[in-house]
N, C-alpha and C positions, 0 to 999 in steps of 0.2 A: 554503525551499520544497523540494519533493522532485521528483525527475525520474527518468525511466526512458529510457535511450537505445535507440532503435529500430534496425532493420536494413534499410537500403536504401542507395541510392547516397549519400543524404544522411541522416546519423543524426538522428533527432528524439527528443525526450524528452517523456515525460509528466511534468508537474511538478505537485506539490501545493504550494500556497503555504505561506507561513510555516513551520509545523512539520510539514507533511504530506509524504507521499512520493508519487511517481508513477511511471507506466510510460512507457517511451519509444515514440515512434512515428516512422515515416519522415517526413522533411520537416524543416522548421526546428525548432529547439528550442522546445518549448512550455512556457511559464511560466505556471502556473495563477494566479499572483498578478498577472498583467498586466505583468510586467517586474521587474527587480531593484529593490529598495527600499533606500535608504540607512538604515543603522541609526542611531537617535537616540543622541546622546551621553548616556551614563549620568550621573546626578547624582554629584557628587564623593563623597557619603557612601553611595553604593549598595553594598549588601553583595554579595559574590560569589555566583553561582548555587549553590544547594544541590546536592550530589551524594551519592548513596547510597554506602555504604562497602564493598559487596560487589563481586564480580568484574564485574558488569554496569555499574556506575557510571552509573546513570540520572541525568541532569543537567538541572536546570531550564533553561528558555529564557525568561527574563524579557522579552526583546524579541519573543517569539512566545507570548503567553499562551494558556492552554487555551481551546479553543472551548466546552468544558463542564468545569466544575470537577472535578478528579480529583487525588488525591495521587500522589506518586511510588510506583512499584511496590515491593513487598518485594524485597530483594536479599540473600538469605542467602549465607553464605560458601560453602556447597555448593549452588549452583543446580542444581535437578533437570535431569539431562541424559540420562535414559533413559526409554523408553516413549513412547506416543502418547496424545493426548487428543482426544476428539471434541467439536466445537462445532457447533451448528446455527444458521445465520442464517435466521430465519423472515422472508421478504420478501413484499411484496404481489404479487410475480410467481411465488412458489413457494419451496420450501425449498432452501437451499444448505448441504449438510453438509460440514464440514471435518474433516480429520484432521491435528492438529498434531504435528510430529515434534520432540520435545525434544532428541534427539541431534544433529539437524542445526543447530538454532539455539536453544540453551537460554535465552538472554537475551530473544530475540524472543518465544518461546512464553510465558515468564514475564510479559512486558509485555502481550501480547495477552490472556492469561487474566485478568490484573489489570483490564484495560479492560472485558472481558466481565463480570467480577464486579461492577464498579462501574456497570454498565449504560451505559457511555459510548457504545456503539454502538447502543443502542435508539433507535428513531425517527430514524434517520440515513439520509440519501439516499446512493445511489451516484451520484456526480455526473459520472462520465466514462466514456464508451464509445469505444474506438478500433476501427476496422475497416480498418486497413491490411493489405495482403497479408503484411507481415512483423511486424505488431504488432496482436494481437487480444486486448484485455483489457477487463475492467470494473474500474473503480477506485472504491473505497469508503473509509469511515473518517473522514470529516470531518463532524462534526455541523452545521457551519455551511452545508454544501452549496456552498460557494464554491470549494473546492479549496485554500483557504489555511489551514484549521483543523487543529489538532493537539491533543495532550494537555498541552502546556505543559512537555514534557521531551523529551530526545533520548537516544539510546544508540548504541552501536557496531555496526558491521556484523558479520555472521557469514556471509561470502560462500561460495557454492558453489565447489568446486575441481575437480569431476569432470563438468561439463556437456560434452556433445559439441559440436563446431563446428556452427554454423548452416549448413545446406546452401545457403541463399540468399546467404551472404556469402563471396565468393571470397577476401577478405583473411584470413579465419580469425580475425578479431578478435571477432566476435560469437558468442554461444553460443545453443544451443537451449533456450528456456524452453518446455517441452512443454505440450500441452493438459492442463488439470487442475492445473497448478502454482498454489500460493498463495505470494505473495511480497510483500515490503515495498517501498513506493515511498520515494524519498528525494530530498533536495536536494543531494546530494554525499556524500562520505565521512563515515560516522558521524553521520548526521542522521536516523536512523529515529525515527518518532513513532507515529502511529495509523493513517495511511493505508496501504492495502494494495491489491493487485490480484489478480484472478482471471483466469487465462489460459484462454480458450475455444477457441483454435486456436494451433497452434505459432507461436511468436514468436521473433524474432532480436534479442537484446540483448547488450550488453556484460555480462560477469558481475559487475555492480556492485550487484545487488539480492539481498538475503537471501531465500532460499527456506526457508519454515518449515512447509510442509504441502502437502496435496493436497485437491482437491475431489472429492466422491463422484459416483456416476453420476446420482443424482437432481439434484444441484446442477448438473452439466453440462447436463442437460436444461433446467433453469431458465435457465442462461446462454445456451444456444442459442436459447431463445425471446426473450430480451432482445436478443441480437445480431441475430436475424432482423428485429426491429422497426427496426433501424438507428439512426442518429444523428439527433437532432432538427434539422430544417432551421432556418436563420436567414435574416434578410433579406440578410445579406452572403453567405451560402453556402447555396443551396437543396439541395445534395447533399453534405453534409459527411461526412467519415470519422473525425472526432475531435470529441467534444463531449458534451453531455448526451444520455443515451439517449432515443430517441423514446418508448419505453415507460418512464415514470418508475419508478424502483426505490427502494424504501425498506426498510431493515432494520427491521422492526417490533420484533424482539427477537433478541438473541444469547444463546444458552443453552449452558452447558457440560454435557456428559453426565457424571453421576457414577455410577460402578459400585459396587454394594454387594456 
């Protein structure tokens, strides 16, 4: 499962189950899969997980099968590490334009574009909205909508090293994930999969989440509308700050912009 550590007196994490990643929130650690699960013992004749041979080393996760069938991404010896790529998430709440930065996270961008091209994200809900003062994100990327789904593979972190300290954290441990940041959720070191989060207000997190792009102005308007709707209340919590968005969000189609 993937998690994101938040910034408050008590660090909280947004967790994506199984092979997903998540954003952190203040409060107790949130495990989207409902808690830790013991891995089943593999059969004696089980083959080792397949890993690509390039620098990104995308690795199968047999114990966390894909929520939607998809092959491992291409992993060329020279992974593209220059330039930016535009992707538009057409959602039922409005468009969210993304600019992916190959230089910041070449393996992450390679994987994200692979999933876009395989239509992995099409007809996929954004299952989690957080509205903490120090963690304000929308989390997407799990076709199952449970927070536990991923692509059936994982890959290494490409962590930011130049983020400013979060002004809300006097310890200096957490960093500022600014409004408009696009980052991967995770379940610990080197567990990136398909789940990602969109930051709609400055958030304080440990610098443990790969940043691989930004959200455009129209996308931020869409995120603001979603955030204004709040988190869907439940019988247990009539005024939650972490959970499913009250305005249901579905990525109808994710499309890469090709320049001619």
